[in-house]
C-alpha positions in Angstrom: -12.9 -24.4 64.9 -13.1 -21.7 61.6 -10.2 -23.3 60.0 -11.1 -27.2 61.0 -14.6 -26.4 58.6 -13.0 -24.8 56.1 -11.0 -27.8 55.4 -14.4 -30.1 56.0 -15.9 -28.0 52.8 -13.1 -27.6 50.8 -12.8 -31.4 51.2 -16.4 -31.9 50.3 -16.2 -29.8 47.6 -12.8 -31.7 45.9 -15.0 -34.8 46.5 -17.9 -32.9 44.6 -15.9 -31.8 42.2 -14.5 -35.6 41.6 -17.7 -37.2 40.9 -18.9 -34.7 38.8 -15.9 -35.2 36.9 -15.7 -38.7 36.7 -19.6 -38.7 35.9 -19.2 -36.4 33.3 -15.4 -39.0 31.6 -17.7 -41.4 31.5 -20.6 -39.8 30.3 -17.4 -39.0 27.0 -16.7 -42.0 26.6 -20.3 -43.8 25.9 -20.8 -41.3 24.1 -17.9 -42.2 21.9 -18.5 -45.4 21.8 -22.1 -45.0 20.9 -20.8 -43.0 18.1 -18.2 -45.8 16.8 -21.0 -48.4 16.8 -23.2 -46.3 14.5 -20.4 -45.9 12.6 -20.0 -49.6 11.5 -23.5 -49.4 11.6 -23.3 -46.6 8.2 -20.8 -48.1 7.0 -22.6 -51.6 6.6 -25.1 -51.8 3.9 -27.0 -54.9 3.2 -26.9 -56.6 0.7 -30.4 -57.4 -2.1 -30.4 -60.3 -3.4 -29.7 -60.1 -6.6 -28.8 -57.2 -7.2 -25.0 -56.8 -9.3 -22.3 -57.5 -7.1 -19.1 -55.8 -9.7 -16.7 -53.6 -7.9 -13.1 -54.1 -5.7 -13.0 -56.7 -3.3 -10.6 -56.4 -0.5 -7.9 -59.7 -0.4 -6.8 -60.5 3.4 -4.3 -62.8 1.6 -3.1 -60.0 -0.5 -3.1 -57.1 1.7 -3.1 -53.5 -1.1 -4.0 -55.5 -4.1 -8.3 -55.1 -4.8 -9.4 -58.1 -6.6 -11.6 -56.0 -9.5 -15.1 -58.0 -10.3 -17.9 -57.3 -13.0 -20.7 -59.1 -13.4 -22.3 -60.0 -16.8 -25.4 -61.8 -16.1 -25.0 -64.8 -14.0 -21.1 -65.0 -15.3 -18.1 -62.9 -15.4 -14.8 -61.5 -14.5 -12.8 -61.0 -12.1 -9.4 -59.1 -12.6 -6.2 -58.2 -10.5 -2.4 -59.0 -8.9 -0.8 -60.9 -6.3 2.5 -59.2 -6.5 1.7 -55.5 -8.0 3.2 -56.8 -11.2 2.1 -59.7 -13.3 -2.0 -59.1 -13.4 -4.8 -62.5 -14.1 -8.0 -62.7 -15.2 -10.5 -65.9 -13.7 -13.8 -66.5 -15.4 -17.0 -66.0 -13.1 -19.0 -69.4 -14.0 -22.5 -69.1 -12.2 -23.7 -66.6 -10.9 -26.9 -66.6 -8.8 -28.9 -64.4 -6.5 -26.7 -66.2 -3.4 -24.0 -67.3 -4.7 -21.0 -67.3 -7.4 -18.7 -69.9 -8.2 -15.1 -68.1 -10.0 -12.7 -71.0 -11.5 -9.2 -69.8 -10.5 -7.5 -72.9 -11.9 -6.1 -70.2 -14.6 -4.0 -69.0 -11.6 -3.1 -72.2 -9.4 -6.5 -72.3 -8.0 -9.3 -74.5 -7.3 -11.6 -74.9 -10.9 -14.4 -74.4 -9.4 -14.5 -72.0 -5.4 -18.1 -71.2 -4.8 -18.8 -68.5 -2.2 -22.1 -67.2 -0.3 -22.6 -63.1 -0.7 -22.9 -61.3 2.1 -23.8 -57.8 2.8 -19.8 -57.4 3.2 -19.2 -58.7 0.0 -18.0 -62.5 -0.9 -17.5 -65.3 2.3 -15.9 -68.0 -0.2 -16.0 -72.1 0.7 -11.9 -72.0 1.5 -12.4 -69.7 4.3 -11.4 -66.2 2.8 -13.9 -63.5 2.6 -13.3 -60.8 0.3 -14.8 -57.4 1.8 -16.5 -54.7 -1.0 -14.7 -51.8 -0.8 -15.9 -50.1 -3.6 -19.5 -47.9 -3.6 -22.3 -50.8 -4.9 -22.1 -51.3 -9.0 -26.1 -49.6 -8.6 -24.0 -45.8 -7.8 -23.7 -46.1 -11.1 -19.8 -44.6 -10.4 -17.2 -44.6 -12.5 -13.8 -43.3 -12.5 -15.0 -39.7 -14.0 -17.8 -39.7 -11.0 -15.5 -40.6 -8.7 -12.7 -38.1 -9.2 -15.9 -36.0 -9.2 -16.8 -36.6 -6.1 -13.3 -36.3 -5.1 -13.7 -32.3 -6.4 -16.6 -32.2 -4.5 -15.4 -33.6 -1.6 -17.9 -36.6 -1.3 -15.6 -39.5 -0.3 -17.7 -41.2 2.2 -20.6 -41.8 -1.3 -17.5 -44.1 -3.1 -17.1 -46.8 -0.7 -14.3 -48.5 2.5 -11.4 -48.1 0.1 -11.7 -44.0 1.1 -12.2 -43.9 4.5 -9.7 -41.7 6.4 -9.6 -39.5 3.1 -10.2 -36.0 3.4 -8.9 -34.0 0.5 -9.2 -34.3 -3.1 -6.0 -34.8 -4.6 -5.5 -38.2 -2.7 -9.0 -39.2 -3.7 -8.7 -38.5 -6.9 -5.4 -40.7 -7.7 -6.9 -43.7 -5.5 -10.0 -43.4 -8.2 -8.1 -45.1 -10.5 -6.8 -48.0 -7.8 -10.7 -48.4 -7.7 -13.0 -48.0 -10.8 -10.2 -48.8 -13.5 -13.2 -48.3 -16.9 -12.8 -51.8 -18.1 -13.7 -53.4 -14.4 -16.4 -50.3 -14.1 -20.0 -51.2 -15.0 -21.5 -48.5 -17.3 -24.5 -47.4 -14.8 -24.7 -43.3 -15.4 -23.9 -41.8 -12.5 -24.7 -40.2 -8.8 -25.8 -37.6 -7.2 -23.4 -34.7 -6.2 -23.2 -35.9 -2.6 -25.2 -36.9 0.6 -25.4 -34.9 3.3 -22.8 -34.0 5.1 -19.9 -35.1 1.8 -19.3 -30.9 1.3 -18.2 -29.1 3.8 -19.4 -26.1 5.5 -16.8 -23.6 4.1 -14.8 -23.9 0.7 
């Protein structure tokens, strides 16, 4: 009789332990999902109507070649390359608080392509969407302040292009690509970093 009771006890204990383990696994999964959602929300900064939209944008049709946009009042310039060799420059002919019109005829595109300004970047009328990869122009990041931020472990403040970069050396190299001197508004500098931008120990 005693062995039977022992077997029943062991079985019950195993069942309870299994349920507790499954419950813990589910909690971890829910926590991980919430963290991913919070991270995604944190990376999406709401656009302020009329703000300077200068910056580096990713074009999904030409991956690896950022589109550098420099606004100047109601007009501006876009510079980039499609193959890494031949560079091109097109004018922004109209810029309002909510929209943009650019003349891509110089590179074989439409003469007046309009786009809608969104939280993520620019949604062009041809269906293409450019995503802002640099920090907002209002942050005043230049190639020099970017490199300084890298040395201070401030990658989080430099824009989506720096996601996944953990060390100063690759961060500094990325600054040259994202913040070219001739396409960066001279808007001062940004703070030394937000909470969590620096390591606990150096």
